[in-house]
C-alpha positions as CSV (number, residue, x, y, z in Angstrom):
1,M,4.5,13.6,-15.1
2,N,4.3,15.7,-12.2
3,S,7.8,16.4,-10.8
4,I,6.3,15.7,-7.2
5,L,6.0,12.6,-8.3
6,R,10.1,11.6,-9.4
7,P,11.6,9.8,-6.8
8,L,15.4,9.9,-5.8
9,K,16.8,7.1,-7.6
10,H,19.3,6.3,-4.8
11,Y,17.0,7.0,-1.7
12,L,17.9,8.8,1.5
13,K,20.5,6.5,3.0
14,A,22.5,8.2,5.5
15,Q,20.0,8.8,8.4
16,F,18.1,5.3,8.1
17,L,20.4,2.7,7.6
18,S,21.8,3.8,10.9
19,K,18.8,2.0,12.4
20,N,19.0,-1.4,10.9
21,E,15.5,-0.6,9.7
22,S,14.7,-1.9,5.8
23,I,11.7,0.2,5.4
24,I,11.1,3.3,7.5
25,Y,8.1,5.9,7.9
26,K,9.7,7.9,10.8
27,I,8.5,11.4,9.3
28,K,10.2,13.3,11.9
29,Y,12.5,14.5,9.5
30,V,9.2,15.8,7.3
31,S,10.9,19.2,6.6
32,T,13.6,17.7,4.9
33,I,12.6,15.1,3.1
34,Y,8.7,16.5,2.3
35,N,10.5,20.0,1.4
36,L,7.7,21.5,-1.1
37,D,10.9,21.9,-3.7
38,Q,8.6,20.1,-6.3
39,K,10.5,16.5,-5.2
40,M,8.8,13.2,-3.8
41,Y,11.5,11.8,-1.7
42,F,10.5,7.9,-0.9
43,I,12.0,6.5,2.5
44,K,13.2,3.3,1.9
45,S,17.2,1.2,3.0
46,G,19.7,1.5,0.9
47,E,19.6,-2.1,-0.3
48,W,16.1,-0.9,-2.6
49,S,16.2,0.2,-6.0
50,Y,13.9,-0.5,-9.0
51,E,16.3,-3.1,-10.6
52,N,16.7,-5.6,-8.2
53,M,12.9,-5.6,-7.1
54,Q,11.9,-6.1,-10.7
55,E,14.9,-9.2,-10.4
56,W,13.3,-10.1,-7.1
57,Y,9.4,-10.0,-8.0
58,G,10.2,-11.6,-11.4
59,I,8.2,-8.6,-13.2
60,E,8.8,-8.9,-17.3
61,N,10.4,-5.9,-18.5
62,D,7.2,-4.4,-20.2
63,D,4.7,-4.7,-17.3
64,Y,7.6,-2.8,-14.8
65,D,7.6,-0.4,-17.4
66,K,4.2,0.2,-17.4
67,L,4.3,1.7,-14.2
68,P,4.8,5.0,-12.8
69,D,8.2,5.3,-10.9
70,Y,6.6,6.0,-7.9
71,L,4.7,2.8,-7.9
72,Y,6.2,-0.9,-6.7
73,P,5.7,-4.0,-9.0
74,W,3.4,-5.7,-6.0
75,H,0.7,-3.2,-7.7
76,I,0.7,-4.3,-10.7
77,P,-2.5,-7.0,-10.0
78,A,-4.2,-4.4,-7.7
79,I,-4.1,-2.0,-11.0
80,E,-5.2,-4.8,-13.4
81,F,-7.7,-6.2,-11.3
82,L,-9.4,-2.8,-10.4
83,S,-9.3,-1.1,-13.7
84,D,-12.7,-3.3,-14.8
85,L,-14.2,-2.7,-11.9
86,N,-16.7,0.6,-11.2
87,K,-14.7,4.1,-10.3
88,D,-17.4,5.3,-7.8
89,I,-16.7,2.2,-5.3
90,S,-15.2,2.7,-2.2
91,I,-11.3,1.9,-1.5
92,L,-9.3,1.0,1.8
93,D,-5.8,1.4,1.6
94,L,-4.1,0.0,4.7
95,N,-1.2,1.2,6.4
96,T,-1.2,3.7,3.3
97,G,1.9,5.9,4.1
98,I,2.5,8.2,1.6
99,P,-0.2,7.7,-0.4
100,T,1.1,7.2,-4.1
101,F,-1.3,3.8,-4.5
102,P,-4.6,6.3,-4.1
103,Y,-3.2,9.0,-6.0
104,Y,-2.3,6.8,-8.9
105,L,-6.0,4.8,-8.7
106,S,-7.1,9.0,-8.5
107,T,-5.1,9.3,-12.1
108,L,-7.6,6.2,-13.4
109,G,-10.7,8.0,-12.4
110,F,-11.6,6.3,-8.8
111,N,-13.1,8.8,-6.6
112,N,-14.1,7.7,-3.2
113,L,-10.8,6.8,-1.6
114,N,-9.7,6.2,2.0
115,G,-6.5,5.6,3.5
116,C,-5.4,4.8,7.3
117,D,-1.9,4.3,9.1
118,N,-0.7,4.5,12.5
119,S,0.2,7.9,12.7
120,K,0.9,7.9,16.8
121,F,3.7,4.8,16.2
122,Q,5.2,6.4,12.5
123,S,5.9,9.7,14.1
124,N,3.8,12.2,12.0
125,I,2.9,9.9,8.8
126,L,-0.7,11.4,8.5
127,K,0.8,15.1,8.3
128,A,3.2,14.4,5.8
129,A,0.6,12.0,3.9
130,K,-1.7,15.4,3.8
131,L,0.8,17.5,3.1
132,F,1.4,15.1,-0.2
133,A,-2.3,14.8,-1.2
134,K,-2.5,18.8,-1.0
135,K,0.5,18.9,-3.5
136,V,-1.3,16.7,-5.9
137,N,-4.7,17.4,-5.6
138,L,-5.5,14.1,-4.3
139,N,-9.2,13.9,-2.4
140,I,-8.1,11.3,-0.1
141,N,-9.6,10.7,3.5
142,L,-7.0,9.9,5.7
143,I,-7.6,8.2,9.2
144,E,-5.1,8.1,11.7
145,L,-5.6,5.2,14.2
146,D,-4.4,4.0,16.8
147,P,-0.9,1.1,16.8
148,G,-2.3,-2.0,15.4
149,Y,-5.8,-1.0,15.7
150,Y,-8.2,-0.6,13.4
151,G,-11.5,-0.7,15.1
152,D,-11.9,2.6,14.8
153,Y,-13.9,1.9,11.1
154,I,-15.8,-0.9,13.1
155,K,-17.4,1.9,15.8
156,I,-18.5,3.6,13.1
157,G,-20.1,1.5,10.8
158,K,-18.1,2.1,7.5
159,K,-17.9,-0.5,5.2
160,F,-15.6,-0.6,2.0
161,D,-16.1,-2.3,-1.3
162,V,-12.1,-2.7,-1.7
163,I,-9.8,-2.9,0.4
164,T,-5.6,-3.1,-0.3
165,N,-2.2,-3.9,1.9
166,F,1.2,-3.7,0.6
167,G,4.8,-3.5,2.2
168,V,3.2,-4.7,5.6
169,V,3.8,-8.4,5.4
170,T,4.3,-9.1,9.0
171,Y,1.0,-9.2,10.2
172,F,-2.1,-11.1,8.2
173,F,-5.4,-8.7,8.4
174,L,-7.9,-11.4,7.8
175,P,-9.5,-10.7,10.8
176,L,-9.2,-6.8,11.1
177,V,-10.9,-6.7,7.2
178,Y,-13.6,-9.2,7.5
179,P,-15.9,-6.6,9.8
180,I,-14.6,-3.5,7.4
181,L,-15.6,-5.0,4.1
182,K,-18.6,-5.1,2.2
183,D,-20.1,-8.6,1.7
184,N,-19.0,-9.8,-1.5
185,G,-16.2,-7.0,-1.4
186,Y,-12.5,-7.8,-2.7
187,F,-9.4,-7.7,-0.5
188,I,-6.4,-7.4,-2.3
189,S,-3.1,-8.2,-0.1
190,E,0.9,-9.0,-0.2
191,T,0.7,-11.8,2.4
192,L,2.8,-14.9,3.6
193,H,-0.1,-17.1,3.9
194,F,-0.5,-19.4,0.8
195,E,-3.8,-21.1,2.2
196,I,-7.0,-19.0,4.0
197,P,-6.7,-20.1,7.7
198,S,-9.1,-22.6,8.7
199,Q,-11.6,-20.2,10.4
200,F,-12.2,-18.0,7.6
201,Q,-12.4,-20.5,4.8
202,S,-16.3,-20.2,5.2
203,K,-16.0,-16.4,5.0
204,F,-13.5,-15.3,2.0
205,K,-12.5,-17.3,-0.7
206,I,-9.5,-16.6,-3.3
207,V,-9.9,-15.3,-6.7
208,K,-6.2,-14.8,-7.9
209,R,-2.8,-15.5,-6.3
210,F,0.0,-13.9,-8.5
211,D,2.8,-16.4,-6.9
212,D,5.8,-14.5,-9.0
213,F,5.4,-12.3,-6.4
214,G,6.9,-14.1,-3.6
215,K,10.1,-15.4,-5.2
216,R,12.3,-13.7,-2.6
217,L,11.2,-14.1,0.4
218,D,14.0,-14.2,2.3
219,K,15.4,-10.9,0.7
220,L,12.1,-8.4,1.3
221,G,10.1,-10.4,3.7
222,G,7.7,-9.9,1.0
223,G,4.8,-12.6,-0.4
224,N,2.6,-13.1,-3.0
225,V,0.1,-10.8,-3.9
226,T,-3.6,-12.4,-3.4
227,I,-7.1,-10.9,-4.0
228,F,-9.5,-12.7,-1.7
229,Q,-13.5,-12.2,-1.8
230,K,-15.5,-11.9,1.4
231,I,-18.7,-14.3,0.6
232,G,-19.7,-15.2,4.5
């Protein structure tokens, strides 16, 4: 495995816990965190570890061990589902952060990878993402968007075969995803919603829901991993 993708097991606690934020992507420390010394540091608070995430999400050991250590348990359903699709499909990873998930997809042969994030809100996250992509030779189109706004894709008329969204479950993205998802395209997301909202029941169907991934909502604020398909 490329040594840049070996995260620190105990993460970077001191700088970030004082802010009382459980997940932080403020990359003003980019020169420290992404210091080009062949290490890729994840920015997570101290309560996270691979072991307790495995317990919280109810992942079987053999499934969990299949993942590279720079991915998370909620990526398992997406990887298994996407592996059967054509490698030329266009994929957009919402709130991509440091694009480790698109990177893994590239190792599976996917070649039309896109990511977006709110760089103006999250302090140079796209700068760090581009640095990461360069270091690992990841060919990805990274787009900076205004906070909470994905209309840039609508304005340019670009649509995607698959849209993914992980680790950001505060908002439900169906209204934003619908205009930028191709007909019969898939939206794979971590979500707190157990049913499709009434106004979208004629526009999406649930292909599969992985309920085990929502066992510990109180701890992570996470939800079920659900695969939606655009139908109308």
